[in-house]
TORMIDO-617541 format. One record per residue: x, y, z of N, C-alpha, C in turn; residue in one letter. Coordinates in Angstrom, 1 decimal, padded with zeros to 4 digits. Example, Ala and Ser with C-alpha at 12.3 -4.5 7.8 and 13.67 -1.06 7.14 Angstrom:
# TORMIDO-617541
     n.c1     n.c2     n.c3    ca.c1    ca.c2    ca.c3     c.c1     c.c2     c.c3   residu
    013.2   -005.7    007.8    012.3   -004.5    007.8    013.2   -003.3    007.8        a
    012.8   -002.2    007.1    013.7   -001.1    007.1    012.9    000.0    007.9        s
# end
This chain:
# TORMIDO-617541
     n.c1     n.c2     n.c3    ca.c1    ca.c2    ca.c3     c.c1     c.c2     c.c3   residu
    012.1    005.2    009.6    011.3    005.3    008.4    009.9    006.0    008.7        x
    009.6    006.8    008.0    008.1    007.3    008.3    007.1    006.5    007.5        x
    006.1    006.5    008.3    004.8    005.6    007.8    003.6    006.7    008.1        x
    003.1    007.3    006.8    002.1    008.2    007.0    002.5    009.5    007.6        x
    001.5    010.3    007.9    001.9    011.8    008.3    000.6    012.2    009.2        x
    001.1    013.1    010.2    000.2    013.7    010.9   -000.6    014.9    010.0        x
   -001.5    015.5    010.5   -002.3    016.5    009.9   -001.2    017.9    009.6        x
   -000.4    018.1    010.7    000.5    019.1    010.6    001.7    018.8    009.5        x
    001.9    017.8    009.4    003.0    017.6    008.3    002.7    017.7    006.8        x
    001.3    017.7    006.5    001.0    017.8    005.1    001.0    019.4    004.8        x
    001.7    019.8    003.5    001.6    021.1    003.0    000.9    020.9    001.7        x
    000.0    021.9    001.6   -000.7    022.0    000.3    000.2    022.4   -000.7        x
    000.1    021.8   -001.9    001.1    021.7   -003.0    002.3    020.7   -003.0        x
    002.6    020.2   -001.7    003.4    019.2   -001.7    003.3    017.9   -002.5        x
    004.4    017.4   -003.2    004.2    016.1   -004.0    005.1    015.0   -003.4        x
    004.5    013.9   -003.2    005.1    012.8   -002.6    005.4    011.7   -003.8        x
    006.6    011.4   -004.1    006.8    010.4   -005.1    007.0    009.1   -004.4        x
    006.3    008.2   -004.8    006.1    006.9   -004.1    007.3    005.9   -004.7        x
    007.9    005.3   -003.8    009.0    004.5   -004.3    009.0    003.2   -003.5        x
    009.3    002.0   -004.0    009.6    001.8   -005.4    008.4    001.6   -006.4        x
    008.6    001.4   -007.4    007.5    001.1   -008.5    007.4   -000.3   -008.4        x
    006.2   -000.8   -009.2    005.9   -002.3   -009.4    005.8   -002.6   -010.7        x
    006.4   -003.7   -011.2    006.2   -004.3   -012.5    005.1   -005.2   -012.4        x
    004.3   -004.9   -013.3    002.9   -005.7   -013.3    003.2   -007.1   -014.1        x
    003.0   -008.2   -013.5    003.0   -009.5   -014.3    001.7   -010.0   -014.6        x
    001.6   -011.0   -015.4    000.4   -011.7   -015.7   -000.1   -012.4   -014.6        x
    000.6   -012.8   -013.8    000.2   -013.4   -012.6   -000.5   -012.5   -011.7        x
   -000.1   -011.4   -011.4   -000.7   -010.3   -010.6   -002.1   -010.1   -011.2        x
   -002.0   -009.6   -012.4   -003.4   -009.5   -013.1   -004.3   -010.5   -013.2        x
   -004.1   -011.8   -013.2   -004.9   -012.9   -013.3   -005.4   -013.0   -011.8        x
   -004.4   -013.0   -010.8   -004.8   -013.4   -009.5   -005.9   -012.4   -009.0        x
   -005.6   -011.1   -009.3   -006.5   -009.8   -009.0   -007.9   -010.1   -009.6        x
   -008.0   -010.5   -010.9   -009.3   -010.7   -011.4   -009.9   -011.9   -010.9        x
   -009.3   -013.0   -010.5   -009.8   -014.2   -009.9   -010.5   -013.7   -008.6        x
   -009.7   -013.1   -007.7   -010.0   -012.7   -006.4   -011.3   -011.9   -006.4        x
   -011.4   -011.0   -007.4   -012.5   -010.0   -007.5   -013.5   -010.5   -008.6        x
   -013.4   -011.8   -009.0   -014.5   -012.4   -009.9   -014.8   -011.6   -011.1        x
   -013.7   -011.1   -011.6   -013.8   -010.3   -012.8   -013.1   -011.1   -014.0        x
   -013.9   -011.9   -014.6   -013.7   -013.0   -015.6   -013.7   -012.4   -017.1        x
   -013.6   -011.0   -017.4   -013.7   -010.5   -018.5   -012.6   -011.1   -019.4        x
   -012.7   -011.5   -020.6   -011.4   -012.3   -021.4   -010.6   -011.2   -021.9        x
   -010.9   -009.9   -021.7   -009.9   -008.9   -022.0   -008.8   -009.0   -021.3        x
   -008.9   -009.4   -019.8   -008.0   -009.6   -019.0   -007.3   -011.0   -018.8        x
   -008.1   -011.8   -019.1   -007.7   -013.4   -019.0   -007.6   -014.3   -020.0        x
   -007.9   -013.7   -021.2   -008.0   -014.8   -022.5   -007.1   -014.1   -023.6        x
   -005.9   -014.7   -023.6   -004.8   -014.1   -024.5   -005.3   -014.1   -025.9        x
   -006.0   -015.4   -026.3   -006.4   -015.6   -027.6   -007.5   -014.4   -028.1        x
   -008.5   -014.4   -027.2   -009.5   -013.3   -027.2   -008.9   -012.0   -027.3        x
   -007.9   -011.5   -026.5   -007.3   -010.1   -026.5   -006.6   -009.9   -027.8        x
   -005.8   -011.0   -028.4   -005.1   -010.8   -029.6   -005.9   -010.7   -030.9        x
   -006.9   -011.3   -030.9   -007.8   -011.3   -032.1   -008.8   -010.6   -032.2        x
   -009.5   -010.0   -031.0   -010.7   -009.3   -031.1   -010.8   -008.0   -030.5        x
   -009.6   -007.5   -030.1   -009.6   -006.1   -029.3   -008.7   -005.2   -030.0        x
   -008.7   -003.9   -030.0   -007.9   -003.0   -030.4   -006.5   -002.9   -030.0        x
   -006.4   -003.6   -028.8   -004.9   -003.6   -028.0   -004.0   -004.9   -028.5        x
   -004.7   -005.9   -029.0   -004.0   -006.9   -029.6   -003.3   -007.8   -028.5        x
   -003.7   -007.4   -027.3   -003.2   -008.4   -026.0   -003.9   -007.9   -024.9        x
   -003.7   -008.7   -023.8   -004.3   -008.7   -022.5   -004.2   -007.1   -022.0        x
   -005.2   -006.6   -021.6   -005.1   -005.2   -020.6   -005.1   -005.7   -019.3        x
   -004.4   -005.0   -018.5   -004.5   -005.3   -017.1   -005.6   -004.7   -016.3        x
   -006.5   -005.3   -015.7   -007.6   -004.9   -015.1   -007.3   -003.5   -014.3        x
   -008.2   -002.5   -014.6   -008.0   -001.2   -014.2   -007.9   -000.9   -012.5        x
   -008.7   -001.7   -012.2   -008.9   -001.6   -010.5   -007.6   -002.1   -009.7        x
   -006.9   -003.0   -010.4   -005.7   -003.5   -009.8   -004.5   -002.4   -009.8        x
   -004.7   -001.7   -010.9   -003.9   -000.5   -011.0   -004.0    000.6   -010.0        x
   -005.3    001.0   -009.8   -005.9    001.8   -008.9   -005.5    001.3   -007.4        x
   -005.6    000.0   -007.2   -005.5   -000.5   -006.0   -003.8   -000.5   -005.5        x
   -003.1   -000.7   -006.6   -001.5   -000.8   -006.7   -001.2    000.7   -006.0        x
   -001.7    001.6   -006.9   -001.3    003.0   -006.5   -001.7    003.4   -005.2        x
   -003.0    002.9   -004.8   -003.5    003.3   -003.4   -002.4    002.9   -002.4        x
   -002.2    001.6   -002.5   -001.1    001.0   -001.7    000.3    001.6   -001.7        x
    000.6    002.0   -002.8    001.9    002.6   -003.0    001.9    004.0   -002.1        x
    000.8    004.7   -002.0    000.8    005.9   -001.5    000.5    005.8    000.3        x
    000.5    004.7    000.6    000.2    004.6    002.2    001.3    005.0    003.0        x
    002.5    004.6    002.6    003.7    005.3    003.6    003.8    006.8    003.4        x
    003.4    007.5    002.6    003.4    008.9    002.3    002.3    009.6    002.8        x
    001.2    009.0    002.5   -000.1    009.8    002.9   -000.9    009.1    004.0        x
   -001.5    007.9    003.9   -002.4    007.5    004.9   -001.9    006.4    005.8        x
   -000.5    006.4    005.9   -000.3    005.4    006.9   -000.6    005.5    008.4        x
   -001.1    006.8    008.8   -001.4    007.1    010.0   -003.1    007.4    010.1        x
   -003.8    007.3    008.9   -005.0    007.6    008.7   -006.0    007.1    009.7        x
   -007.0    007.8    010.2   -008.2    007.4    010.9   -009.1    006.7    010.2        x
   -009.2    007.4    009.0   -010.3    007.0    007.8   -010.0    007.5    006.6        x
   -010.2    006.4    005.7   -010.2    007.1    004.3   -011.8    007.4    004.0        x
   -012.0    008.7    003.7   -013.4    009.1    003.6   -014.1    009.0    002.5        x
   -013.3    009.3    001.2   -014.1    009.3    000.1   -013.2    009.1   -001.0        x
   -013.5    008.5   -002.2   -012.8    008.6   -003.4   -013.5    009.5   -004.3        x
   -013.1    010.7   -004.4   -014.0    011.7   -005.3   -013.9    011.3   -006.7        x
   -013.0    010.9   -007.2   -012.7    010.6   -008.9   -011.9    009.6   -008.9        x
   -012.0    008.8   -010.2   -011.1    007.9   -010.5   -011.1    007.7   -012.0        x
   -010.0    007.9   -012.6   -010.0    008.0   -014.2   -008.8    007.0   -014.4        x
   -009.2    006.1   -015.6   -008.1    005.3   -016.2   -007.8    005.9   -017.5        x
   -006.6    006.4   -017.6   -006.3    007.2   -018.8   -005.9    006.5   -019.9        x
   -005.0    005.4   -019.8   -004.3    004.9   -020.6   -004.1    003.2   -020.2        x
   -004.1    002.3   -021.0   -004.1    000.9   -020.7   -002.7    000.5   -020.1        x
   -002.7   -000.5   -019.3   -001.6   -000.9   -018.7   -001.4   -002.5   -019.2        x
   -000.2   -002.9   -019.6    000.1   -004.4   -020.1    000.9   -005.0   -019.1        x
    000.7   -006.4   -019.2    001.9   -007.2   -018.6    003.4   -007.0   -018.8        x
    004.0   -006.7   -017.9    005.4   -006.2   -018.0    005.6   -004.7   -017.8        x
    004.4   -003.9   -017.8    004.7   -002.3   -017.6    005.0   -002.2   -016.1        x
    005.8   -001.2   -015.7    006.2   -000.9   -014.4    005.5    000.5   -014.0        x
    004.8    000.4   -013.0    004.0    001.5   -012.5    004.7    002.3   -011.2        x
    004.6    003.6   -011.7    005.1    004.5   -010.6    004.2    005.6   -010.1        x
    004.0    006.0   -008.9    003.0    007.0   -008.5    003.7    008.2   -007.8        x
    002.7    009.2   -007.7    003.1    010.3   -007.0    001.8    010.9   -006.5        x
    001.8    011.5   -005.6    000.5    012.3   -004.7    000.9    013.5   -004.4        x
   -000.2    014.3   -004.9   -000.1    015.9   -004.8   -001.3    016.2   -003.6        x
   -000.8    017.1   -002.5   -001.8    017.5   -001.5   -002.4    018.8   -002.2        x
   -003.8    018.6   -002.3   -004.6    019.6   -002.9   -005.0    020.8   -001.8        x
   -005.5    020.2   -000.7   -006.2    021.0    000.5   -006.0    020.3    001.7        x
   -006.2    020.9    002.8   -006.3    020.3    004.1   -007.2    021.3    004.9        x
   -008.1    020.6    005.7   -009.1    021.5    006.6   -009.2    020.7    007.8        x
   -009.1    021.4    009.0   -009.1    020.9    010.3   -010.6    020.3    010.5        x
   -010.9    019.3    011.2   -012.2    018.6    011.4   -012.8    019.7    012.2        x
   -014.4    019.8    011.8   -015.3    020.6    012.4   -015.8    020.4    013.8        x
   -015.7    018.7    014.0   -016.2    018.3    015.1   -015.1    017.7    016.1        x
   -014.0    017.6    015.9   -013.0    017.2    016.6   -011.6    017.7    016.5        x
   -011.1    018.4    017.4   -009.9    019.1    017.1   -008.5    018.2    017.1        x
   -008.6    016.9    017.1   -007.3    016.3    017.2   -007.3    015.5    015.9        x
   -007.9    016.1    014.8   -007.9    015.3    013.5   -008.1    016.5    012.4        x
   -007.8    016.0    011.2   -008.2    016.9    009.9   -008.3    016.1    008.7        x
   -008.9    016.8    007.7   -009.2    016.1    006.4   -008.1    016.6    005.4        x
   -007.5    015.6    004.6   -006.4    016.0    003.7   -007.0    015.6    002.4        x
   -007.1    016.1    001.5   -007.6    016.2    000.1   -006.3    016.0   -000.9        x
   -006.1    014.7   -001.5   -005.0    014.4   -002.4   -005.4    014.0   -003.8        x
   -004.3    014.1   -004.6   -004.7    013.6   -005.9   -003.5    012.6   -006.2        x
   -003.6    011.3   -006.7   -002.6    010.5   -007.0   -002.5    010.1   -008.5        x
   -001.5    010.3   -008.9   -001.4    009.9   -010.5   -000.3    008.8   -010.6        x
   -000.7    007.7   -011.5    000.2    006.6   -012.0    000.7    006.6   -013.2        x
    001.9    006.4   -013.4    002.6    006.5   -014.7    003.3    005.1   -015.1        x
    003.3    004.7   -016.4    004.3    003.6   -016.6    005.7    004.0   -016.8        x
    006.4    003.2   -016.9    008.1    003.3   -017.1    008.4    004.4   -018.1        x
    007.6    004.6   -019.1    007.8    005.5   -020.3    007.2    007.1   -019.9        x
    006.7    007.3   -018.9    005.9    008.3   -018.5    004.7    008.5   -018.7        x
    004.0    007.4   -019.4    002.7    007.7   -019.7    001.8    007.8   -018.6        x
    000.8    008.6   -018.5   -000.2    008.7   -017.3   -001.3    007.6   -017.5        x
   -001.5    006.8   -016.7   -002.4    005.6   -016.7   -003.5    005.7   -015.9        x
   -003.4    006.5   -014.6   -004.6    006.3   -013.8   -004.4    007.5   -012.8        x
   -005.6    008.3   -012.5   -005.6    009.4   -011.9   -006.7    009.3   -010.9        x
   -006.6    009.5   -009.4   -007.7    009.7   -008.5   -007.5    010.6   -007.5        x
   -008.8    011.1   -006.9   -008.8    012.0   -005.8   -009.3    011.4   -004.8        x
   -008.8    011.8   -003.6   -009.5    011.2   -002.2   -009.3    011.9   -001.2        x
   -010.1    012.0   -000.1   -010.1    012.6    001.2   -009.8    011.6    002.2        x
   -008.9    011.8    003.1   -008.3    011.1    004.0   -008.4    011.9    005.3        x
   -009.0    011.2    006.6   -008.9    011.8    007.9   -007.7    011.4    008.5        x
   -006.9    012.3    008.9   -005.6    012.0    009.6   -005.4    012.7    011.0        x
   -004.8    012.0    011.8   -004.5    012.6    013.2   -003.7    013.8    013.3        x
   -003.9    014.6    014.4   -003.0    015.6    014.4   -001.8    015.0    015.5        x
   -000.9    015.7    015.7    000.2    015.3    016.8   -000.4    015.2    018.0        x
   -001.3    015.9    018.5   -002.0    015.8    019.8   -002.5    014.4    019.8        x
   -003.3    014.0    018.8   -004.0    012.6    018.9   -003.0    011.6    018.8        x
   -001.8    011.7    018.3   -000.7    010.7    018.3   -000.3    010.5    019.7        x
    000.0    011.6    020.3    000.6    011.5    021.7   -000.5    011.0    022.7        x
   -001.7    011.5    022.6   -002.7    010.8    023.6   -002.9    009.4    023.4        x
   -002.6    008.8    022.3   -002.9    007.5    021.9   -001.5    006.5    022.0        x
   -000.4    007.0    022.8    000.7    006.2    022.8    001.9    006.4    022.0        x
    001.8    007.5    021.2    003.0    007.9    020.3    003.0    007.2    018.8        x
    004.1    007.1    018.2    004.0    006.9    016.8    003.6    005.4    016.4        x
    004.0    004.5    017.3    003.7    003.2    017.1    002.6    002.6    018.1        x
    001.5    002.9    018.5    000.6    002.5    019.3    000.2    001.1    019.1        x
    000.0    000.3    020.1   -000.2   -001.1    020.1    000.9   -002.0    019.6        x
    002.0   -001.4    019.6    003.3   -002.3    019.1    003.6   -002.9    020.6        x
    004.0   -004.2    020.3    004.5   -004.9    021.7    005.8   -004.4    022.1        x
    006.2   -004.1    023.4    007.4   -003.6    023.9    008.6   -004.7    023.4        x
    009.6   -004.3    023.2    010.7   -005.1    023.0    011.0   -006.1    024.2        x
    010.9   -007.5    023.9    011.2   -008.2    025.0    012.7   -008.7    025.2        x
    013.2   -008.7    026.4    014.6   -009.0    026.7    014.4   -010.5    027.0        x
    014.8   -011.5    026.3    014.8   -012.8    026.6    016.1   -013.3    027.3        x
    016.0   -014.0    028.3    017.3   -014.6    028.9    018.2   -015.3    027.8        x
    019.4   -015.2    027.9    020.4   -015.9    027.1    020.1   -017.4    027.3        x
    020.0   -018.2    026.2    020.0   -019.5    026.3    021.3   -020.1    026.9        x
    021.0   -021.2    027.7    022.3   -022.0    028.2    023.0   -022.7    027.4        x
    024.2   -022.3    027.1    025.0   -023.0    026.3    025.0   -024.5    026.3        x
    024.9   -025.4    025.2    025.0   -026.8    025.3    026.2   -027.3    025.9        x
    025.9   -028.5    026.6    027.2   -029.0    027.4    027.8   -030.0    026.7        x
    027.4   -030.4    025.5    028.1   -031.5    024.8    027.1   -032.9    024.8        x
    027.7   -033.8    024.6    027.0   -035.2    024.6    026.8   -035.6    025.9        x
    025.8   -036.2    026.3    025.5   -036.8    027.6    026.0   -038.2    027.7        x
    026.7   -038.5    028.8    027.3   -040.1    028.6    026.2   -041.0    029.0        x
    026.5   -042.3    028.7    025.6   -043.3    029.1    025.3   -043.4    030.8        x
    026.2   -043.1    031.5    026.4   -043.2    032.8    025.4   -042.1    033.3        x
    025.4   -041.0    032.8    024.6   -039.7    033.2    023.1   -040.0    032.8        x
    022.8   -040.7    031.6    021.5   -041.0    031.4    021.1   -042.0    032.3        x
    021.8   -043.1    032.9    021.4   -044.1    033.8    021.0   -043.4    035.1        x
    021.8   -042.4    035.4    021.6   -041.7    036.7    020.2   -041.0    036.7        x
    019.9   -040.4    035.5    018.8   -039.6    035.2    017.4   -040.5    035.0        x
    017.7   -042.0    035.0    016.6   -042.8    034.7    016.1   -042.9    033.4        x
    017.1   -042.7    032.3    016.7   -042.7    031.0    017.2   -043.9    030.2        x
# end
């Protein structure tokens, strides 16, 4: 299974459809809000959302949707990244509600070799998130520094730092119950 890409593997215009999608639960939304200290009642208070907002229900916090899409894109885009350099733009286009399923796709907009080091390059991508009905909910553009094939080879291959597979000796099969006389001989 591929996890990220080298600079050479990116093609301008390529579209990567991220799979699987993620159904957003109330728990996901509330946990993200609590972890990030975003206690806005639009996200946390059903009574408030039902009675005082245009949506009539809780709206999932937008930064969770962005984070979810960013995470979905890692196996296709930044799994081998040296660094995420820039989030150029971020737009929340439509609301997401508890129970919606988010799907993402990323388009390669451009790529340029590094000006300072020849073993890496910069990839410019745009990620879009859609609900299950095809409604566009989030769009962001970012720049990622990724390694070249040379960088990967010089640093130990596809999975640097992964421990080698160990070959443990086979366990000795049990001998069965130890008799009382054997225990006495062993001093137990």
